[in-house]
Phi, psi and omega in degrees: 000132185270120179222168176093166187291340179295343180254016170272113187284158169222196174282317179268004178234061178294139179241145180285138173230177184299326185261009180130199180279145179242132174235154176236134187251124181288130176226084186306127181069004184071011184275103186237140178280143180306321181290330173295316179297320179298316181296317179296321178297320177300316179296319179300318182289324188272322189226006176237206185268011177088003180231156172246126179262129176265129184268171180285356171253017177061038169254183180238149174233144167239143181223172182064034177274138178271152182306319185291342182261357187296320180298322178294321179297314180299317180297315181296317181292325176294315178300325180287351181081019181259007172226065185288341179215106180303326182292334183252028183308319184254009172266086197225349192272087173244116188247137173212178180290134175290356176253015182303132181080356182234334191286137177293132175088359179289148183271333182208140173280113187276352185301315178300325178292321177298312181297318180293317179299316180297316181299315183285329174300314184287347182276349185235128183293333184300331185283354171291347178282349179294145175297144180303337179265000179300131187232138173252136178231136175232111184253123181266000181087166358271001179216170178251131181262004177240126182267353182290156178276113183275152179292312177230132184221137171240125182236127182295133177227146181252099182253114181297133180089356178290153184293336179214125183245141351278163171263166178240114183282134182266129169239142180237120182060031179083002181255126178297126183281342186085007182226162176222172177225161172284163180297330179296332182257004188298311184290318176302318178301313183293318182292318179294323176295322178295321176300318178298320178297319180296312182297314183292322178295318179295320179295324184267355182069036182248159169298150181280074175231127185299325181294330176285321186291315184285355176284343174266155198301316193256346188300322181305313182294324179298319179294316181294323178299319180292333182267357190312319183299338183248000183274145177238126178306136184224109183300145182295145175206168181297134178291160176303141185292145171287133180277104186284330183253115182298137178295157184207145174101214183256119183245141174291159177232176176283353181262117182305133177079006181232146182228166172252140179247129182230105176269166171284133175244096186307121177058022177069022184244118175259135170287160179301322180295319178296318179297319176300321180296314177303311183298320180297312181295317180299319178293315183295323185259005181054045180263174179256135175256134177224129168282144187242146182289353170273018179065043179227197184213141179244131172254100191260161175057044178268139176305128183303325182293338181267353190298315185299316180294322180293319178299318177298321177296320176300314180303318181293339178266004180084023181238100186277136172266003181254348177077018182273005183277355177086350184273352186297126179089355183263130177231146179214150174282188183295328180075186188292343178285336184236352186227129182292335182281343186287141180252009180203156174276077187290330177293320176297318178292326176297320178294322177295321177296317179299323177299321180292329184263357184304134177085352180271152168297167182251126177296157177302140176056036181279113175222139179227130177249134173239118184239137184279350177202180186283359170292332178052057182299333182267007190292136167241134183292143176082020181290148176294321182217144178227129171258125178234111185285140175227181182299333185246013180134191182271142159269127182249124177247138174242122182051040176085353181253139180295122179258334179199151178235148177052041182265158180286158175304320181298316179296316181297318180295317179298319182295317182286326175296322177293322177299318178301315180296318179299318183288328174295318179297317180296322181292332182281344182287000000 
């Protein structure tokens, strides 16, 4: 079983999988240019398996690459501007809202902070010491679209009477620090906190993950002491809610006459043709492309008058903006077709589940994870149902509790389809 940071892929750190080499492309904040998406789609069609996988950190993956084609892939990604620093190939997890600068009710447009953070991260060699899964999150409100526990997080808060509004509340390893910073100090705060994490992890012999570091008694205070000149006391309050149900369809924006379009991307996998279509429309309509942490894609700031025609075009490409394809809320790992550790064809079973749910409405907070082994690479916390493949069948969990063990795919699919129907009935009451 492959574990550890050596098996976290990058562009220059391709890792072997059952179907060939796998690479992961850093896209800070999921902010991708249409021409960058087009270049990656060309590579997917020419030297990979024809698909682009969107990850839960809004990065991209290509798989089934042959050794002889790897140099071409690296060259193409470099030309696209998606490998700006070879040394920081795997220092990539910067998460923000895919609706940043567009979302109704947001307190701050986080995009300038994402760009500055990425630039300054890549400018210093020390940050190559960060673990490949180390994540920075900047949330501008009013909700969080990523449910994972980030190493360092800044969340916009509106505190009446504060010297500068809004402030950004600092959390370290998922723990509220009790302090906030102004937007002018946001990036400095994150970088200095990351330096502290590196130093403390090295002293304690731990991986450079904030959640590991703050589990020992004194590191949180040591990091805060180093940040003291820029910290502002921030009384505790409920964090912005995690958005459990990914948005879908046509959404209003803060820009008059412009909307965001969000189609369903089944299992977070775009075909090269679909990616080309997105890039073409974004260029023609001067829209914004964003990869989303629900393993989807947002086409933002599109003229409202063009939306209906674009939605019809998405439908013709197999990308529904109505959510009737049955895939909404379903996530799966690579499964036995792409991973040697997998004990089941979870993508195939995910497609069978989607067929059963096709055309039905979606219950609130409906999420299903299908994992090919107990590593649960596709896992999202708080899922309504989880399939975990083992040597003798699936372990099925409902709301985190084991409902059945060693069950057949058919039994698991029937049980989850019935759960879906029950939750729809409950929602209708």
